[in-house]
C-alpha positions, 0 to 999 in steps of 0.5 A, a space after each residue: 505471485 512469484 510466477 511471472 506468467 500468473 496474475 494473483 490477487 493480493 491477500 488484502 483483497 482476498 480477506 474481504 471474501 472470508 466467510 462469503 456466501 458468494 459463488 466462485 463465478 460471482 467472485 471471478 466476475 468481481 475480480 476479473 480472474 479466470 480461476 479461483 483456488 480454495 481450500 483449508 488448512 488443518 493442524 495436528 501437533 506438528 503436522 499440517 494438512 492442506 486441501 486445495 481445489 482449483 475452480 474455473 471461475 466462469 463455469 464453476 467446474 473443478 480443474 483439479 483437487 489435491 491434499 498435501 500433508 507434511 511436518 510444519 518444517 516442510 511447509 515450503 515443500 508443500 507450497 512448491 507442490 501447490 505452485 507446481 500443480 497450479 502452473 500445470 493446470 493453468 498451463 503457465 510457464 514455471 521457470 527453474 528460478 521461480 521454482 527455486 525461489 518458492 521452494 527455498 526454506 525461508 526458516 526452519 522454525 515454524 513459529 517464526 514463519 507463523 509470526 511472519 505470516 501474521 505480520 504480513 496479514 496485518 498490513 494494508 488499508 492504512 492499518 497501524 504498523 506497531 502490530 506488524 513490527 511486533 510480529 516480525 520482530 518476534 519472527 527474527 527473535 525466534 530465527 535470527 537468520 530469517 531474511 524474509 522477515 527482516 526484508 518485510 520489516 524494512 519495507 514497513 519501516 520505509 512506509 512509516 518514514 515516508 507516509 505517516 497516513 499509512 501508519 498512524 505513527 507520530 508526525 515527528 521528524 525524530 520518529 520518521 528518522 528512526 523509522 528510516 534508520 530501522 528500514 535501512 538496518 533491517 534491509 541490510 541484514 536481509 540482503 546480507 542473508 539473502 541478496 534476492 529479497 525483493 522487499 529489502 531491495 524496495 527499501 534500498 531503492 532497487 525497484 528494478 531488481 525487486 520487480 524482476 524477482 517478484 513481478 506480481 506483488 502490488 507493492 513492487 509494482 507501485 514502487 516501480 511506478 513511482 520511479 517510472 513516472 517521477 524519476 524517468 518521465 515514463 508516465 504511461 508505463 508508470 500508470 500501466 504498473 499502477 493499473 496492474 497493482 490495482 487489478 491485483 489488489 482492488 480492495 485495499 484503500 491504501 493502494 487505491 489512494 496511492 494510485 489516485 495520488 499519482 494521477 492527481 500529481 499528473 493532473 489526470 483528473 478524470 482518471 484520478 476521480 474514478 480511482 478515488 471513487 473506487 476507494 470510497 466504494 471499498 470503504 464508504 465509512 473512511 473519511 480519508 477516501 472522501 477527503 481524497 476525492 474532495 481535493 481531486 475534484 476541487 483541483 479538477 474544477 468540479 466544485 459540486 463534487 468537491 463540496 459534497 465530498 468534503 462535507 461527507 469527510 467532515 462528518 466521518 471523524 477525519 484524521 489529520 491528513 483527511 482534514 488537510 485534504 478537506 481544507 485544501 478542497 475548500 480553498 480551491 473552490 474559494 470557501 476560505 471560511 470552511 477551510 478555517 473551520 476545518 483548521 480550527 477543528 484540527 487545532 482544537 482536537 490537538 491533532 499530532 500533525 501540528 508538528 509537521 511543517 508540510 501539514 502546517 504549510 498546507 493548512 495555512 495556505 488553505 486559509 489564505 495565510 500565504 506568508 506563514 505558509 511559505 515560512 513552513 514550506 521553507 522549514 520543509 526544505 531546510 529540515 528535509 522533512 517530511 519526505 512526502 512534502 519534499 516529493 510533492 514540492 520537488 515533482 509538483 511545483 507546476 501543479 495547481 495546488 501551488 497556484 496561491 503561493 507560486 508568485 
């Protein structure tokens, strides 16, 4: 993915094909890729043997195959060799800078690298963050000079500070502030060790430089899209970046939710509905996907789709963020009784989000209690928490979701 001339499908999507019976041409058609690499990794003591073959996705014919064997300490050399062979076979431009980046020894400790890969593999699809942090903190304990592990942990803590629905973390201002502080500390440590760590640059807000270093990572693309759309007003460029992010990682429900949320904010209703429906196809049993579609459809004026999606979400044990989206959808289609039912259920079940003033603002707005809602919105502004609420208020004051309270 560090080779700018190639578009590489993300790990989160590829894990959905583990143990698949589908043929390479079938996978190629589904992911709209021209070639597929498959292979195996075997360990014997401190030795690793990797076999790999590159297959033309249209014909199913083999383009090349090879085997690579080395001590685990030399794993980065193997990665460079594989990337070089891939680039040659695909006639992709492979610059000296890209070669240096891929071949650089990130750590001399194989177990630290294993923990780093484990942490990366546990991300995506709104997975809990605690196991990710645990693996990455083991990695830096084994190698305190492991810049990439600090950088990835910085980005994960940044997500945790901004979007509680990504993490399952406590909806608590102190917890958010702590996550933000840990994001900053890990990013600073990473950049002291290596000023070109893209995930640390993301955590510190330098999206442009992160993109120049790693232009094919879906998280980098989505972060730069936020800058393009909401800070610079370059909306079409931002949507193009989000589209590319979804193409690279089309089976990650969190990635699709993020895309649809931008489109919702931009009032691109039809496009937002399509992306939200893509998320439901990926994870039909996830309540938040149906809730997301419900709020978009309601704002778009499709009351039938909004109601059916809200009811589907209610039936699937929704979490706190799904509940507030369901209630918002009912509010927008004029069914305040249904919105009250959802709010009462959230209170009855003791949802942790009851500590979140923006969540409470949205819920009280949904049930028609505008004065109480505005009190909570004032708390969001004065306490500067949660950050996601500040973003919505800052960039979306003219959005239909504020219609009920604008006057």
